[in-house]
matplotlib code that plots the C-alpha trace (Angstrom):
import matplotlib.pyplot as plt

x = [126.9, 128.7, 132.3, 134.8, 137.6, 140.8, 141.7, 144.2, 141.6, 139.1, 141.8, 142.6, 138.9, 138.3, 141.4, 140.5, 136.7, 135.7, 132.2, 131.2, 128.9, 131.8, 133.8, 130.9, 130.6, 134.3, 134.2, 131.1, 131.9, 135.7, 138.2, 140.5, 144.2, 147.2, 150.2, 153.2, 151.2, 148.3, 144.8, 144.0, 140.5, 140.2, 137.3, 138.3, 136.1, 134.1, 133.6, 132.3, 129.9, 128.5, 128.1, 126.4, 123.9, 123.2, 122.7, 121.3, 122.9, 121.9, 123.0, 126.2, 127.0, 126.5, 129.4, 131.5, 134.2, 134.7, 135.5, 139.1, 140.2]
y = [-61.3, -63.8, -63.1, -65.6, -64.3, -66.0, -66.1, -63.3, -61.1, -61.7, -60.6, -57.5, -56.6, -57.0, -55.0, -52.2, -52.3, -52.6, -53.9, -56.4, -53.8, -51.5, -54.3, -55.2, -51.6, -51.4, -54.7, -53.6, -50.0, -49.7, -49.1, -52.0, -51.5, -53.8, -53.2, -55.5, -58.6, -57.8, -56.5, -53.4, -52.0, -48.3, -45.8, -43.0, -40.0, -41.8, -44.9, -42.7, -40.9, -44.2, -45.5, -42.2, -42.5, -46.1, -45.5, -42.0, -38.9, -39.5, -43.2, -42.3, -39.6, -42.1, -44.3, -41.9, -41.5, -45.3, -45.6, -44.5, -47.4]
z = [207.4, 209.5, 210.3, 211.7, 213.9, 215.0, 218.7, 218.1, 216.3, 219.2, 221.7, 219.7, 219.3, 223.0, 224.0, 221.7, 222.5, 218.9, 218.5, 215.8, 214.3, 213.6, 212.1, 209.8, 208.7, 207.8, 205.9, 204.0, 203.3, 203.8, 201.0, 200.3, 199.7, 199.6, 201.8, 202.1, 201.1, 203.4, 202.5, 204.6, 204.9, 205.7, 206.1, 203.8, 203.1, 200.4, 202.5, 205.4, 203.1, 201.8, 205.4, 206.4, 203.6, 204.6, 208.3, 208.2, 209.8, 213.4, 213.5, 211.7, 214.3, 217.1, 215.7, 213.8, 216.5, 216.5, 212.8, 213.1, 215.3]

ax = plt.figure().add_subplot(projection="3d")
ax.plot(x, y, z, "-o")
ax.set_aspect("equal")
plt.show()
């Protein structure tokens, strides 16, 4: 999956130390909701369960703390 980022998004990503791998996981497994005209992706319980099944327990544990950013 190839993602394109605006300059603003790249700055925010860098400032928050969010790796592209985390962003790809959120885009792939996150739940989409609409808020004030924007599309918001969030990692709710079901999204996290699907990601854990995809990655395996050990790999999931390695990134779990970065999913709430």
